[in-house]
C-alpha positions as CSV (number, residue, x, y, z in Angstrom):
1,X,8.9,139.0,25.9
2,X,10.9,141.4,27.8
3,X,10.4,141.3,31.5
4,X,11.1,145.0,31.6
5,X,7.9,146.9,32.0
6,X,7.9,150.6,31.4
7,X,5.5,153.4,30.0
8,X,5.7,151.9,26.3
9,X,4.4,148.6,27.7
10,X,1.5,150.1,29.3
11,X,1.0,152.4,26.5
12,X,0.7,149.5,24.2
13,X,-1.6,147.6,26.4
14,X,-3.9,150.8,26.7
15,X,-3.9,151.0,23.0
16,X,-4.5,147.2,22.5
17,X,-7.7,147.5,24.8
18,X,-9.0,150.5,22.6
19,X,-8.4,148.7,19.4
20,X,-10.0,145.2,20.5
21,X,-12.8,146.9,21.9
22,X,-13.5,148.9,18.7
23,X,-12.7,146.3,16.3
24,X,-12.8,143.0,17.9
25,X,-9.6,140.7,18.7
26,X,-9.3,138.9,15.3
27,X,-9.9,142.2,13.0
28,X,-7.3,144.2,15.1
29,X,-4.1,144.5,13.6
30,X,-0.6,145.1,15.5
31,X,-0.1,148.2,13.3
32,X,-3.5,149.7,14.7
33,X,-2.5,149.0,18.2
34,X,0.9,150.9,17.6
35,X,-0.9,153.8,16.4
36,X,-3.3,153.8,19.2
37,X,-0.3,153.6,21.8
38,X,1.7,156.2,19.9
39,X,4.5,153.8,19.1
40,X,6.3,152.4,15.9
41,X,4.9,149.1,14.8
42,X,8.6,147.3,15.6
43,X,8.3,148.8,19.3
44,X,5.4,146.4,19.8
45,X,7.7,143.4,19.2
46,X,10.2,144.8,21.8
47,X,7.7,143.5,24.5
48,X,5.4,141.1,22.7
49,X,6.1,138.0,20.3
50,X,2.6,138.0,19.0
51,X,-0.8,139.8,19.2
52,X,-1.9,136.7,21.5
53,X,0.8,137.8,24.1
54,X,-0.7,141.5,24.3
55,X,-4.3,140.1,24.9
56,X,-2.8,137.8,27.6
57,X,-0.8,140.4,29.3
58,X,-3.9,142.6,29.0
59,X,-5.9,140.4,30.9
60,X,-3.0,139.6,33.5
61,X,-2.4,143.5,34.3
62,X,-6.2,144.5,34.2
63,X,-7.1,141.4,36.3
64,X,-4.2,141.8,39.0
65,X,-5.3,145.3,39.5
66,X,-8.9,144.1,39.9
67,X,-7.9,141.3,42.3
68,X,-5.5,143.9,44.2
69,X,-8.7,146.1,44.7
70,X,-10.7,143.1,46.0
71,X,-8.0,141.9,48.5
72,X,-7.5,145.5,49.7
73,X,-11.3,146.0,50.2
74,X,-11.9,142.8,51.9
75,X,-8.6,142.3,53.8
76,X,-10.2,144.1,57.1
77,X,-13.4,142.4,56.8
78,X,-14.3,140.0,59.4
79,X,-17.4,139.0,57.9
80,X,-18.0,136.9,54.8
81,X,-21.3,138.5,53.7
82,X,-19.9,142.0,53.7
83,X,-16.8,140.4,51.8
84,X,-19.0,139.0,49.2
85,X,-20.9,142.4,49.2
86,X,-17.7,144.1,48.4
87,X,-16.7,141.7,45.5
88,X,-20.1,142.1,43.7
89,X,-19.7,146.0,44.1
90,X,-16.3,146.2,42.9
91,X,-16.8,143.9,40.1
92,X,-19.7,145.6,38.7
93,X,-18.6,149.1,39.4
94,X,-14.9,148.6,37.8
95,X,-16.5,146.9,34.8
96,X,-19.1,149.7,34.3
97,X,-16.4,152.3,34.7
98,X,-14.4,150.8,31.9
99,X,-16.7,149.4,29.3
100,X,-13.8,148.9,26.8
101,X,-12.3,146.3,29.1
102,X,-15.8,144.9,29.8
103,X,-16.5,144.6,26.3
104,X,-13.0,142.6,25.7
105,X,-13.6,140.4,28.9
106,X,-17.2,139.6,28.0
107,X,-17.5,139.4,24.3
108,X,-13.9,138.8,23.0
109,X,-12.6,136.3,25.2
110,X,-15.5,133.9,24.3
111,X,-14.6,134.3,20.6
112,X,-10.8,133.5,21.3
113,X,-9.4,129.8,20.9
114,X,-9.2,127.6,23.5
115,X,-5.4,127.6,24.2
116,X,-5.7,131.6,24.4
117,X,-8.8,131.1,26.9
118,X,-6.6,128.6,29.0
119,X,-4.0,131.3,29.3
120,X,-6.3,134.0,30.2
121,X,-8.2,131.7,32.7
122,X,-4.5,131.4,34.6
123,X,-4.8,135.1,35.2
124,X,-8.4,134.7,36.6
125,X,-7.5,132.1,39.2
126,X,-6.4,134.3,42.0
127,X,-10.0,135.8,41.6
128,X,-11.7,132.6,41.9
129,X,-9.6,131.6,45.0
130,X,-10.7,134.9,46.6
131,X,-14.3,134.0,45.9
132,X,-13.4,130.5,47.3
133,X,-11.8,131.8,50.5
134,X,-14.7,133.9,51.2
135,X,-17.1,130.9,51.0
136,X,-14.8,129.1,53.4
137,X,-15.0,132.0,55.5
138,X,-18.8,132.3,55.6
139,X,-19.0,128.5,56.6
140,X,-16.4,128.9,59.5
141,X,-18.7,131.8,60.5
142,X,-21.6,129.6,60.1
143,X,-23.2,132.3,57.9
144,X,-22.9,129.9,54.8
145,X,-24.4,126.3,54.8
146,X,-21.8,123.8,55.8
147,X,-22.8,121.4,52.8
148,X,-21.8,124.0,50.1
149,X,-20.1,122.3,47.1
150,X,-17.5,125.3,47.2
151,X,-15.8,124.7,44.0
152,X,-19.1,124.6,42.4
153,X,-20.7,127.7,43.9
154,X,-17.5,129.8,43.4
155,X,-17.8,129.1,39.7
156,X,-21.6,129.8,39.9
157,X,-21.0,133.2,42.0
158,X,-18.5,134.2,39.3
159,X,-20.5,133.0,36.4
160,X,-23.6,135.0,37.4
161,X,-21.7,138.1,37.7
162,X,-20.0,137.6,34.4
163,X,-23.4,137.0,32.8
164,X,-24.9,140.2,34.5
165,X,-21.9,142.2,32.8
166,X,-22.6,140.5,29.4
167,X,-26.5,141.4,29.5
168,X,-25.4,144.9,30.4
169,X,-23.0,145.2,27.6
170,X,-25.7,143.5,25.1
171,X,-28.3,146.0,26.3
172,X,-26.2,148.8,25.1
173,X,-25.6,149.8,28.7
174,X,-28.8,151.1,29.2
175,X,-29.0,150.9,32.8
176,X,-26.5,151.1,35.7
177,X,-24.5,147.8,36.5
178,X,-23.4,148.9,40.0
179,X,-27.2,149.1,40.8
180,X,-27.3,145.5,40.2
181,X,-24.8,144.7,42.9
182,X,-27.1,144.5,45.8
183,X,-29.7,142.4,44.4
184,X,-27.0,140.1,42.9
185,X,-25.5,139.6,46.6
186,X,-29.4,139.1,47.8
187,X,-29.6,136.2,45.2
188,X,-26.1,134.8,46.1
189,X,-27.1,134.8,50.0
190,X,-30.6,133.0,49.3
191,X,-28.4,130.2,47.9
192,X,-25.7,130.0,50.2
193,X,-27.0,131.0,53.9
194,X,-27.3,128.8,56.6
195,X,-30.5,130.4,57.9
196,X,-28.9,131.7,61.1
């Protein structure tokens, strides 16, 4: 796979997102992705060796953008509770505004093979680390309990948000996902707050 990223690379990823969301990853042919991207079939192979690489790069790019937004938003936040509120809010609003990406992350990822899930899990690590850092910050601020099992709690926080998005998709997006952010934060804080 070439490291040179240009407009065609991003067109292919956008086309893949659309095709994966419409057809499911396993039923998506490279020719459909090429058509959605407006490129020749052979052009795909200039950037990606196989269909799995397209999905992995799609996650790396989209999750990279999302983590960038998190860092930008929580960078100046000196308060762990506000940082956690920001993470919940951005997580829900970004996936709500991009239902195709939400569908691919929530539904398709779970149907992928273990090796593919591991690759995509690597793209998710910076997000998990960000949540871990917020928990550590909250402990230092004495707003979160000092006895928290940080590695477990970061996974529980991510998992709860993840499941909320899945439920929203399965319901047919009948309600606002963004409106769930404050209640989700309240639930998290009940579990982690030091009571001070």
